[in-house]
N, C-alpha and C positions, 0 to 999 in steps of 0.2 A: 598701194594695193591695186592690182589690175582688176578691171571689171570684165566679166565674161558673159557672153550670151550662152544660153543653155546648149550643152553638147548633145548632139544627136549622132551616136555611134551605131552604125548597123554593120555587124560583122557578116562576112559572106560565109556560106556553108563550109568552104574549105578552111577559112580562117578559124571558125569555131572548132573544127576538128584539130587544127594545129594547136590551139589553146588548150583543148582537152588533153592532147598528147603531152604538152608541157606540164600541165598540172598533175598528170598521173604518171609521168615518165621517170620516176626515180629522182636521183640527185640532180638538182638544177641550181644555178645561182639564185640567191634570195631575191635580188632585184628583178630578175626575169619573172619569177613566180608572182611577185607582187604586181608587176605590170600586167601580167596575164589575168590575174584576178580583177584588177581595176578595169581592164577592157571588157571582161566578161560581165561585170556589174554595170558598166556603162551601156552595154548592149541590152541589158535587161531593163533599161529606162531609168535608172537611178541618177540623181544629180551628182556632180563632181564632189560636192561637200558631203553627201551621204556616203559615197564610195570612199572618200578620204577618211571618214570616221570608221568605216568598216575595215579597211585595209591598213589603217594607221599610216597613211601618207599625207602630205600636205595637199590641200585642195588645188594649189597651183601645179603641183606635180601631176596629179590626176588629170587636170585639164591639159597639161602639156602632152601626156601620154595619148589622150584622145585626139588631140590636134595632130600629133605626129602620125597617128593611124589614118586620119582623114587626108592628110597631105601626102603621105607616102604609102607605105604598106605595113604589113604586120611585123616584118623583121625590123623595120625602122622604129616601130613603137616599142618592141620588146627588148631589143639589143642596143648596146652603145655602139657608136662609130669606132672604127679603128683609130688608135692614137699613134701619132708619129714616133713617139719616144725621143730620147735625148740624142743630140747630134754626136757623131764620133769626135772624140777629143784629139785623137792622133790620126794622121793620114798614113797611108801605107809606107811611104818612104821613112817617116819618123819611126814607125814600128820596126821596120827592118834595121834601121841604124841602132835602135836600142837593143834589139836582139843580138846584133853583131857585137855590140859593146859587152853584153852579158856573157857572150861566148868567149871573149878574150879574157886575159888575166885581170884580176882585180887591181885597183890602184896600190901603189907601194905601201907597205905596212899593213895591208889587209890580207887575211887568209882566204876570205870568200866574199862573194857578193851578197848583200842583203837587199831587201826591197827598198829600204830607206836609202841605202847607198846608191842603188841604181837610179832612184829619183833625183838625188842630189847631183850625181855625176852627169846625168842626162841634161840637166839644166846648166851645170858648170861647163860642159863641153859644147853647149849651145846646140844640142840636138833638137831640143824643144824649148819654147819660151817659158812654159811652166807645165808641171805635171805632178799629180798627186800619187801617193803610195798605192792607193787602191787601184788606180789606172794601171800602174806598173804590175801590181799583183795579178790582175785579170789578164793582162797581156802575156805575162810569163806562164800563167795557168793554161791559156789557150795554145801555147807552144810547148806545153809539157816540160817546161824548164823549172828546176828547183835549185838554183845556184847556191842558196844558203845551206843546202845539205851536202854540197861537195866542197871539200877542202882541196885547194890546189897544192899538191905535194910535189916537190922536186924529186924525181927519181934518178937514181944513178944510171949511167949508160950501160951497165951490165945486165940490168933487168930486161926481160922480154916484155913488150907492150901487149901482145895478144897471146893468150894461152889456149891450147886445144883441149879437147875432152880428156885425152890421155895424159895431160899434165905437162907435155913437152911444149917448148916455145915454138911458135909457128915459123920463126926465122931459122930454126935449126933443121927444119925438114927440107 
């Protein structure tokens, strides 16, 4: 357990107005509202343990909020830092090769590409060392591709590839 000296939080007039706006400003994230309440009560002279009991946070958390306000500013005390997120699993060239593979005909004996088949073939063809179905699904979604809905049908040479509005083949015109 950490030992703390008494927190002495003095909010500036502008910060008090910002906290009042957060508390009366409609829908806000719960953790931001609780942090604003904790800072407000710390400003009123209450101890971290009293504030923790009132706001239902741990006293360590209340102390950390007050310390972040003293060290930084109000935004640092109320809001979390931006998080970097997960790293990209596929680089651009790998994405392009997978998309090109999906745009080609499916392997022999298959009528259409499925997400599972794309993942297996990408690994088998050594386009990527490993890839999951969800990564493939999101990649195809971003490129507006749904190969599992399209069946590759062999058409006879007599059919027209593109039809006009009047029903005639564009090659006939």
